[in-house]
Residue frames relative to the residue before (quaternion, step in Angstrom):
aa qw qx qy qz dx dy dz
M 1.0000 0.0000 0.0000 0.0000 0.00 0.00 0.00
R 0.0464 -0.7856 0.6164 0.0285 3.68 -0.64 0.91
I 0.3420 -0.7128 0.6003 0.1212 3.43 -1.05 1.21
K 0.1359 -0.8276 0.5370 0.0910 3.65 -0.53 1.02
D 0.7602 0.2875 -0.1238 0.5693 3.56 1.40 -0.32
T 0.3285 -0.7669 0.5118 0.2049 3.52 -0.47 1.33
S 0.5724 0.5480 -0.4613 0.3990 3.79 0.96 -0.39
T 0.5643 0.5713 -0.4118 0.4308 3.73 0.93 -0.42
V 0.7002 0.4922 -0.2648 0.4441 3.51 0.90 -0.99
Y 0.6253 0.5659 -0.2753 0.4615 3.47 1.19 -0.81
S 0.6753 0.4884 -0.2211 0.5065 3.51 1.10 -1.04
Y 0.6483 0.4816 -0.3232 0.4933 3.54 0.91 -0.61
S 0.6357 0.5580 -0.2794 0.4543 3.54 1.08 -0.78
I 0.6464 0.4734 -0.3124 0.5104 3.59 1.09 -0.90
S 0.6258 0.5654 -0.3331 0.4216 3.51 0.93 -0.99
V 0.7324 0.4225 -0.2585 0.4671 3.62 0.70 -0.99
C 0.6463 0.4949 -0.3408 0.4704 3.76 0.96 -0.49
M 0.6985 0.4225 -0.3006 0.4932 3.59 0.97 -0.68
G 0.5821 0.5682 -0.3590 0.4576 3.57 1.23 -0.39
S 0.6633 0.4570 -0.2796 0.5224 3.56 1.04 -0.89
F 0.5934 0.5403 -0.3785 0.4612 3.68 0.95 -0.65
V 0.6727 0.4912 -0.2853 0.4742 3.64 0.74 -1.05
F 0.6641 0.5337 -0.2867 0.4381 3.51 0.82 -0.94
G 0.6805 0.4726 -0.2639 0.4940 3.47 0.95 -1.02
Y 0.6185 0.5516 -0.3119 0.4647 3.59 0.88 -1.02
E 0.6487 0.5427 -0.2888 0.4486 3.58 0.82 -1.13
L 0.6994 0.5069 -0.2415 0.4421 3.59 0.84 -0.98
S 0.8088 0.3413 -0.1936 0.4381 3.42 0.87 -1.03
S 0.8055 0.2713 -0.0737 0.5217 3.62 0.98 -0.99
F 0.7914 0.3400 -0.2451 0.4450 3.52 0.30 -1.15
G 0.5926 0.5445 -0.4217 0.4178 3.73 0.93 -0.43
N 0.6633 0.5189 -0.3198 0.4342 3.51 1.06 -0.56
L 0.6096 0.5908 -0.2635 0.4582 3.57 1.41 -0.64
N 0.5361 0.6685 -0.3880 0.3394 3.56 1.24 -0.61
D 0.6407 0.5131 -0.3219 0.4718 3.61 0.94 -0.69
L 0.7012 0.4258 -0.2875 0.4943 3.58 0.90 -0.80
I 0.6398 0.4357 -0.4020 0.4890 3.60 0.81 -0.43
I 0.6397 0.5319 -0.3508 0.4299 3.66 0.82 -0.46
A 0.6762 0.4848 -0.2714 0.4838 3.48 1.08 -0.89
A 0.6734 0.4904 -0.2943 0.4684 3.64 1.02 -0.67
N 0.7611 0.3170 -0.1988 0.5299 3.60 0.98 -0.37
K 0.2135 -0.7725 0.5901 0.0968 3.47 -0.96 0.91
W 0.0664 -0.8203 0.5680 0.0063 3.45 -0.15 1.50
D 0.5593 -0.6444 0.4156 0.3150 3.57 -1.21 0.46
S 0.7933 0.1413 -0.0593 0.5892 3.50 1.20 -0.68
D 0.6719 -0.4496 0.4145 0.4179 3.61 -1.35 -0.01
L 0.6563 0.5945 -0.2629 0.3831 3.30 1.11 -1.26
Q 0.6288 0.4906 -0.2976 0.5248 3.58 1.06 -0.85
R 0.6383 0.4985 -0.3740 0.4520 3.69 0.77 -0.68
D 0.6989 0.5081 -0.2591 0.4315 3.46 0.71 -1.16
Q 0.6552 0.4607 -0.3317 0.4984 3.71 0.97 -0.88
T 0.6685 0.4870 -0.3660 0.4265 3.75 0.76 -0.66
I 0.6660 0.4842 -0.3280 0.4630 3.57 0.90 -0.72
L 0.6076 0.5471 -0.3323 0.4701 3.55 1.17 -0.65
L 0.6302 0.5580 -0.2886 0.4562 3.50 0.98 -0.91
L 0.7267 0.4336 -0.2576 0.4664 3.44 0.80 -0.91
S 0.5950 0.5341 -0.3487 0.4889 3.57 1.13 -0.45
S 0.6787 0.5066 -0.2847 0.4491 3.58 0.97 -0.97
V 0.6714 0.4963 -0.2838 0.4716 3.55 1.06 -0.80
L 0.4702 0.7172 -0.4282 0.2848 3.58 1.09 -0.60
A 0.7545 0.4375 -0.2389 0.4268 3.60 0.60 -1.02
L 0.6206 0.5329 -0.2982 0.4919 3.42 1.19 -0.61
A 0.6434 0.4756 -0.3063 0.5158 3.59 1.07 -0.73
A 0.6224 0.5327 -0.3694 0.4386 3.67 0.94 -0.46
I 0.6667 0.5267 -0.2987 0.4347 3.43 1.07 -0.73
F 0.6978 0.4371 -0.2460 0.5114 3.46 0.92 -1.01
G 0.5802 0.5607 -0.3676 0.4624 3.69 1.14 -0.58
K 0.6793 0.4783 -0.3039 0.4663 3.58 0.80 -0.74
I 0.6187 0.5270 -0.3476 0.4676 3.54 0.98 -0.67
R 0.6753 0.4479 -0.2658 0.5222 3.53 0.83 -1.12
F 0.5818 0.5039 -0.4010 0.4968 3.96 0.79 -0.47
I 0.7168 0.4267 -0.3227 0.4472 3.75 0.60 -0.89
Q 0.6217 0.5428 -0.3450 0.4470 3.67 1.16 -0.50
E 0.6845 0.4691 -0.2714 0.4876 3.39 1.09 -0.81
L 0.6020 0.5552 -0.3387 0.4633 3.60 1.01 -0.66
A 0.6245 0.5384 -0.3511 0.4437 3.64 1.03 -0.74
F 0.7244 0.4544 -0.2813 0.4355 3.64 0.99 -0.54
I 0.5598 0.5969 -0.3952 0.4173 3.64 1.34 0.04
D 0.4087 -0.7017 0.5332 0.2372 3.51 -0.85 0.86
I 0.0787 -0.7976 0.5936 0.0729 3.61 -0.61 0.90
């Protein structure tokens, strides 16, 4: 198989890396927080609960990308 476009390789690589990050974070940290999130909020239905947890899980990877960018910007202002 010959790859004609390098942007395809980059997009696959980013997708795989973010997928493994989300999977690992879900297993280690966020999966344990589900019970706390559910206990702290009183939803009317199971559908609302499921949609909220799904939304938080989906936004996780996006927040990691923007958080890293913001962290690097803040790190540049610290005198070392």
